[in-house]
C-alpha positions in Angstrom: 109.8 -217.3 -29.7 108.4 -215.2 -27.3 108.8 -214.9 -23.3 106.4 -213.6 -21.6 106.4 -212.6 -17.8 102.8 -212.9 -16.2 102.3 -210.5 -12.5 98.8 -209.8 -11.3 97.5 -207.4 -13.4 99.6 -207.4 -16.5 102.4 -208.4 -18.9 105.7 -207.9 -19.9 106.9 -209.5 -23.4 110.2 -210.1 -25.0 111.0 -211.2 -28.5 114.3 -213.3 -29.4 114.2 -213.5 -33.5 111.6 -210.9 -33.5 111.4 -207.5 -33.8 108.4 -206.7 -31.0 106.1 -204.1 -31.4 106.4 -201.7 -28.8 103.1 -201.8 -28.0 103.1 -205.1 -27.4 105.5 -204.4 -24.4 103.8 -204.5 -21.2 99.6 -204.4 -21.3 97.0 -205.5 -19.4 96.1 -209.1 -17.8 92.6 -208.7 -18.5 90.4 -209.7 -21.8 91.3 -206.6 -23.4 95.1 -207.0 -23.0 94.6 -210.6 -23.9 93.4 -209.8 -27.0 95.4 -207.1 -27.7 98.7 -210.0 -27.6 96.8 -212.4 -29.4 95.5 -210.2 -32.2 99.3 -209.1 -31.8 101.6 -212.3 -31.9 99.7 -213.7 -34.2 100.8 -211.6 -36.9 104.4 -211.6 -36.0 104.7 -216.3 -36.1 106.6 -217.0 -33.9 107.4 -220.6 -33.1 106.8 -220.9 -29.5 105.5 -218.1 -27.0 106.8 -219.2 -23.1 104.9 -218.3 -20.5 106.3 -219.0 -16.2 103.3 -220.6 -14.1 102.6 -217.5 -11.4 99.2 -219.3 -9.7 96.8 -218.9 -12.0 97.1 -215.4 -13.3 98.9 -216.9 -17.0 96.3 -219.1 -17.7 93.5 -216.6 -18.9 96.8 -215.8 -21.6 97.4 -219.4 -22.4 93.5 -219.8 -23.1 94.2 -217.2 -25.4 97.2 -217.3 -27.1 95.7 -220.8 -27.5 92.3 -219.7 -29.3 94.9 -217.3 -31.0 96.5 -220.8 -32.9 99.8 -220.1 -31.3 102.0 -222.7 -29.6 102.1 -222.0 -25.6 104.5 -223.5 -23.0 103.6 -222.4 -19.6 106.9 -223.5 -17.9 107.3 -224.1 -13.5 109.7 -220.7 -13.0 112.8 -222.5 -11.4 112.9 -224.5 -14.9 112.6 -221.1 -16.1 115.2 -219.3 -14.0 117.3 -223.1 -14.3 117.7 -222.9 -17.9 119.2 -219.2 -17.6 121.3 -220.4 -15.5 122.5 -223.1 -17.6 122.9 -221.4 -20.4 124.0 -218.3 -19.6 121.3 -215.9 -19.8 120.8 -213.8 -16.5 118.9 -214.1 -14.3 115.5 -211.3 -14.0 112.0 -211.2 -13.1 111.0 -210.3 -16.8 112.7 -213.1 -19.7 115.4 -211.3 -21.6 118.5 -211.2 -23.9 121.2 -210.2 -24.4 121.4 -208.4 -27.5 124.1 -210.6 -28.4 121.8 -213.6 -27.7 122.1 -216.0 -31.4 119.7 -217.9 -32.5 120.7 -221.6 -31.0 119.5 -220.1 -27.8 116.0 -219.7 -28.7 116.3 -223.6 -30.7 117.7 -225.0 -27.6 115.2 -223.1 -25.5 112.6 -223.5 -27.6 113.1 -228.1 -27.6 113.2 -227.5 -23.9 109.4 -226.1 -24.5 108.0 -228.1 -26.4 107.9 -231.2 -23.9 105.6 -228.6 -21.3 103.5 -227.3 -24.1 100.1 -226.4 -22.3 97.3 -227.7 -22.2 93.3 -226.9 -21.1 
């Protein structure tokens, strides 16, 4: 599972269950960054890419990731914070998992997010 925190100028990326290449940890929130991220994530074959809705800053990225064949879920930020609290993750500004996070937590987040797969 991939978690993306979207800002107006860049996106921060974290992965559960896969090693994320260093160049993908932060990319620009522009066409070049979207393309690099889509290409890099497509090679990882994540089950789901999860990002928070950020007032429209996420829309072009979500479209680019879907065009690359990735499953994308855009969730309400409150839902993401509530899930983090519920699953005992520490809520932060970016989606981060503690080193001891197990696959059950990632699977649980994926199952919760499946209901809200983003469609343009």
